[in-house]
C-alpha positions as CSV (number, residue, x, y, z in Angstrom):
1,M,18.4,22.8,-22.7
2,S,17.5,19.8,-20.5
3,V,14.4,17.8,-21.3
4,A,12.0,17.1,-18.5
5,A,11.6,13.4,-17.6
6,P,8.2,12.0,-18.4
7,P,5.7,11.3,-15.6
8,V,5.8,7.8,-14.1
9,L,2.8,5.7,-13.0
10,R,2.7,2.1,-11.6
11,F,0.2,-0.7,-11.3
12,A,1.0,-2.8,-8.2
13,P,-1.0,-5.9,-7.7
14,S,-0.3,-8.6,-5.1
15,P,0.3,-12.0,-6.6
16,N,-1.7,-13.8,-3.9
17,G,-4.6,-14.8,-6.2
18,Y,-6.0,-14.2,-9.7
19,L,-7.0,-10.7,-11.0
20,H,-10.7,-9.8,-10.9
21,L,-12.6,-7.0,-12.7
22,G,-11.7,-4.6,-9.9
23,H,-8.0,-5.1,-10.7
24,A,-8.8,-4.9,-14.5
25,Y,-10.5,-1.5,-14.0
26,S,-7.6,-0.1,-12.0
27,A,-5.0,-1.3,-14.5
28,L,-7.1,0.2,-17.4
29,V,-7.4,3.5,-15.5
30,N,-3.6,3.6,-15.0
31,A,-3.0,2.8,-18.6
32,R,-5.4,5.5,-19.8
33,R,-3.9,8.1,-17.5
34,A,-0.3,7.1,-18.5
35,D,-1.3,7.5,-22.2
36,S,-2.9,10.9,-21.7
37,L,0.3,12.1,-19.8
38,G,2.8,10.5,-22.1
39,A,4.0,8.7,-19.0
40,R,5.9,5.5,-18.3
41,L,3.7,2.8,-16.8
42,L,5.5,0.4,-14.5
43,L,4.4,-3.0,-13.2
44,R,5.3,-3.8,-9.5
45,M,4.5,-7.0,-7.7
46,E,3.7,-6.4,-4.0
47,D,4.7,-9.8,-2.9
48,I,6.2,-9.3,0.6
49,D,3.9,-12.0,2.0
50,G,5.9,-15.1,0.8
51,D,3.3,-17.5,2.2
52,R,0.4,-16.2,0.1
53,C,2.1,-14.8,-3.0
54,K,3.0,-17.5,-5.6
55,P,4.9,-17.4,-8.9
56,E,1.9,-19.0,-10.7
57,F,-0.3,-16.0,-9.6
58,E,2.3,-13.6,-10.9
59,A,2.5,-15.4,-14.2
60,A,-1.3,-15.3,-14.5
61,I,-1.4,-11.6,-13.7
62,I,1.1,-10.8,-16.5
63,E,-0.9,-13.0,-18.9
64,D,-4.2,-11.3,-18.0
65,L,-2.8,-7.8,-18.4
66,A,-1.4,-8.7,-21.8
67,W,-4.8,-10.1,-22.7
68,L,-6.4,-6.7,-21.7
69,G,-3.9,-5.0,-24.1
70,I,-1.9,-3.2,-21.4
71,T,1.8,-2.8,-21.8
72,F,4.4,-1.8,-19.2
73,D,7.8,-0.2,-19.2
74,V,11.0,-2.0,-18.5
75,E,11.3,-4.8,-15.9
76,I,9.0,-5.8,-13.1
77,R,10.0,-4.7,-9.6
78,R,9.2,-7.5,-7.0
79,Q,9.1,-6.3,-3.4
80,S,10.4,-9.7,-2.2
81,E,13.7,-8.8,-3.9
82,H,14.2,-5.5,-2.1
83,F,13.8,-6.1,1.6
84,S,17.2,-4.4,2.0
85,D,15.7,-1.1,0.7
86,Y,12.9,-1.3,3.3
87,Q,15.3,-2.2,6.0
88,A,17.4,0.9,5.3
89,A,14.4,3.1,5.6
90,L,13.4,1.4,8.9
91,Q,16.9,1.9,10.3
92,E,16.7,5.6,9.3
93,L,13.5,5.9,11.4
94,S,14.9,3.8,14.2
95,A,18.0,6.0,14.5
96,R,15.8,8.9,15.1
97,G,13.9,7.2,17.9
98,L,10.7,6.9,15.9
99,L,10.3,3.1,16.1
100,Y,9.9,0.6,18.9
101,P,9.6,-3.2,19.0
102,C,6.2,-4.6,19.8
103,F,5.9,-8.2,21.1
104,C,2.1,-8.2,21.5
105,T,-0.1,-10.5,19.3
106,R,-3.3,-9.3,17.8
107,T,-5.2,-11.5,20.3
108,E,-3.4,-9.8,23.2
109,I,-4.2,-6.3,21.8
110,A,-7.9,-7.3,21.3
111,R,-8.0,-8.6,24.8
112,A,-6.5,-5.4,26.2
113,V,-9.2,-3.2,24.7
114,A,-12.1,-5.6,24.9
115,G,-15.3,-3.9,26.1
116,R,-14.0,-0.4,25.5
117,R,-16.4,0.9,22.9
118,D,-14.8,4.3,22.9
119,W,-11.3,2.9,22.1
120,P,-10.0,4.5,18.8
121,R,-9.7,2.4,15.7
122,D,-7.7,2.9,12.6
123,P,-9.4,3.4,9.1
124,D,-9.1,-0.4,8.6
125,G,-11.1,-1.1,11.8
126,S,-8.2,-2.3,13.9
127,P,-7.9,-1.0,17.5
128,H,-5.1,1.5,18.1
129,Y,-2.3,-0.1,20.0
130,P,-2.7,0.5,23.8
131,G,1.1,0.9,24.3
132,A,2.3,-1.9,26.6
133,C,5.5,-2.4,24.7
134,K,5.9,1.3,24.0
135,H,6.4,1.9,27.7
136,M,8.4,-1.2,28.5
137,E,11.5,-0.9,30.5
138,E,14.6,-0.9,28.4
139,G,16.2,-3.8,30.2
140,D,13.1,-6.0,29.7
141,R,13.0,-5.0,26.0
142,A,16.6,-5.9,25.5
143,R,16.2,-9.3,27.2
144,R,13.3,-10.2,24.9
145,L,15.1,-9.1,21.8
146,A,18.3,-11.0,22.9
147,S,16.2,-14.1,23.4
148,G,15.1,-14.0,19.8
149,R,11.5,-13.3,20.6
150,P,9.7,-12.1,17.4
151,A,8.7,-8.5,17.4
152,A,6.9,-6.1,15.1
153,L,8.2,-2.5,14.6
154,R,5.7,0.2,15.4
155,L,5.9,3.9,14.5
156,D,5.7,6.2,17.6
157,M,3.0,8.4,16.1
158,G,3.4,11.1,18.7
159,R,7.1,11.5,18.2
160,A,6.7,11.3,14.4
161,L,4.1,14.0,14.3
162,A,6.2,16.2,16.5
163,S,9.2,16.0,14.1
164,V,7.4,17.2,10.9
165,R,5.6,20.3,9.9
166,P,2.1,20.5,11.4
167,R,0.2,20.5,8.1
168,L,0.7,17.7,5.7
169,N,-1.4,17.5,2.5
170,W,-1.5,16.0,-0.9
171,L,-3.1,16.8,-4.3
172,E,-6.1,14.6,-5.0
173,F,-7.5,14.4,-8.5
174,G,-9.9,11.5,-8.0
175,E,-11.1,10.5,-11.5
176,G,-11.3,14.1,-12.7
177,E,-9.0,16.8,-13.8
178,E,-9.5,19.3,-11.0
179,A,-7.2,18.8,-8.0
180,R,-8.2,19.2,-4.3
181,E,-5.8,19.7,-1.5
182,I,-6.4,17.0,1.1
183,L,-5.2,17.5,4.7
184,A,-3.4,14.3,5.8
185,E,-4.6,12.8,9.1
186,P,-1.9,10.2,10.0
187,A,-2.8,10.2,13.7
188,R,-5.9,8.2,12.7
189,W,-3.6,5.2,12.2
190,G,-2.2,5.2,15.8
191,D,1.2,3.6,16.2
192,A,1.1,1.8,12.9
193,V,3.1,-1.4,12.2
194,L,5.9,-0.8,9.7
195,A,7.5,-4.2,10.0
196,R,5.6,-7.3,11.0
197,R,6.7,-10.1,13.3
198,D,6.9,-12.6,10.4
199,I,7.7,-10.2,7.5
200,P,10.5,-7.6,7.7
201,A,8.3,-4.8,6.1
202,S,4.7,-3.7,5.9
203,Y,2.8,-2.5,2.9
204,H,3.0,1.1,4.1
205,I,6.8,1.3,4.3
206,A,7.3,-0.7,1.2
207,V,5.0,1.4,-1.0
208,V,6.6,4.6,0.1
209,V,10.1,3.4,-0.5
210,D,9.2,1.8,-3.9
211,D,7.4,4.9,-5.2
212,A,10.4,7.1,-4.3
213,L,13.0,4.7,-5.8
214,Q,11.0,4.2,-9.0
215,G,10.4,8.0,-9.4
216,V,6.6,7.6,-9.4
217,T,5.0,11.0,-10.0
218,D,1.3,9.9,-10.1
219,V,-0.3,7.2,-8.0
220,V,-3.6,5.8,-9.5
221,R,-5.3,3.3,-7.1
222,G,-8.6,2.4,-5.6
223,Q,-10.6,4.5,-3.2
224,D,-10.1,1.9,-0.5
225,L,-6.5,3.2,-0.1
226,F,-7.5,6.8,0.2
227,D,-7.1,6.8,4.0
228,A,-3.7,5.1,3.8
229,T,-2.4,8.1,1.9
230,S,-2.3,10.1,5.2
231,L,0.1,7.6,6.7
232,H,2.1,7.5,3.5
233,R,2.4,11.3,3.4
234,L,3.8,11.2,7.0
235,L,6.4,8.5,6.0
236,Q,7.4,10.4,2.9
237,E,8.0,13.5,5.1
238,L,9.9,11.6,7.8
239,L,12.2,9.9,5.2
240,G,12.6,13.0,3.0
241,R,11.0,11.3,0.0
242,P,9.1,13.1,-2.7
243,H,5.3,12.7,-2.7
244,P,3.3,12.0,-5.9
245,R,0.0,13.3,-7.1
246,Y,-2.8,10.9,-6.2
247,R,-5.9,9.7,-8.1
248,H,-8.1,7.4,-6.0
249,H,-10.6,5.9,-8.4
250,D,-14.1,4.4,-7.7
251,L,-14.3,0.7,-6.8
252,V,-16.0,-2.0,-8.8
253,R,-18.7,-3.5,-6.7
254,D,-20.8,-6.6,-6.7
255,Q,-24.6,-6.6,-6.8
256,G,-24.7,-6.2,-3.0
257,G,-22.7,-3.1,-3.1
258,D,-19.5,-4.6,-1.7
259,K,-16.2,-4.1,-3.4
260,L,-14.9,-7.1,-5.4
261,S,-12.3,-9.0,-3.5
262,K,-10.2,-12.2,-3.7
263,R,-11.4,-13.0,-0.2
264,T,-15.0,-13.1,-1.3
265,F,-14.1,-15.1,-4.3
266,A,-14.9,-12.5,-6.9
267,K,-14.9,-14.1,-10.4
268,S,-11.4,-13.8,-11.8
269,I,-10.3,-12.5,-15.2
270,R,-9.0,-16.0,-15.9
271,A,-12.5,-17.5,-15.4
272,L,-14.1,-14.8,-17.6
273,R,-11.6,-15.7,-20.3
274,K,-12.5,-19.3,-20.1
275,E,-16.1,-18.4,-20.5
276,G,-15.3,-16.7,-23.8
277,V,-15.5,-13.1,-22.6
278,S,-13.3,-10.9,-24.8
279,P,-11.0,-8.1,-23.7
280,Q,-13.1,-5.7,-25.7
281,E,-16.1,-6.6,-23.7
282,V,-14.3,-5.9,-20.4
283,R,-13.1,-2.6,-21.8
284,R,-16.6,-1.6,-23.0
285,R,-18.0,-2.5,-19.6
286,F,-15.9,0.2,-18.0
287,G,-16.2,2.7,-20.8
288,F,-12.7,2.3,-22.4
């Protein structure tokens, strides 16, 4: 008789700064869920941005997680070491005519839709791509690529949706035990960027490929990534990858109601440790 493999979860921070309490909460929720399922808990470094991600931040993350008493299974997966995996997935999509190169800058896109209040925007607030490069003549496109002009790779959302079953969904547990079926709405993202001009992969393609390669069965992450799951479900379907169960937990917020963020200089775990805060205090704050 074969024995079923245990569930697999992952905590996947970006080493572009120090962990704050929001990260600590997410890591603790992952650890608690892994323990309740008898699951493996993996640590992944989402470090595709080589300019912002630093080894010293990764070392600090590992140190902070150990201080919180969280242990992980086997070795760390670093996205920066696996661009070939993402490139293979992009080539698979490209071979099916689902990608196109885009030479436009963010400034050019903003200028093209300026003043158009009814222009659609994705869940992150960025305007949908108006399509200049999508409709570019093939000869012009080839000349630009041959000249070495940098280009992003965008997903042709219309073609992508036409090539999958009309109803994509996922099981969403939130922070409870009762699942809801959520209808994915990937069209809200427009022609999403899957490889950037300066980085040969985007978060969206990397996370889908990583979860599949690592056998992740349950994704536990913040509510701020709930909308991204629609795009991830589409990519999973296009690439024939399995889709995990999802738990999007509440966010830790500051006194003004905004989510904690590195960009707003939320106090780091490292700083709290220097102030004498104990891991038990952090755990008690969140009910662990």
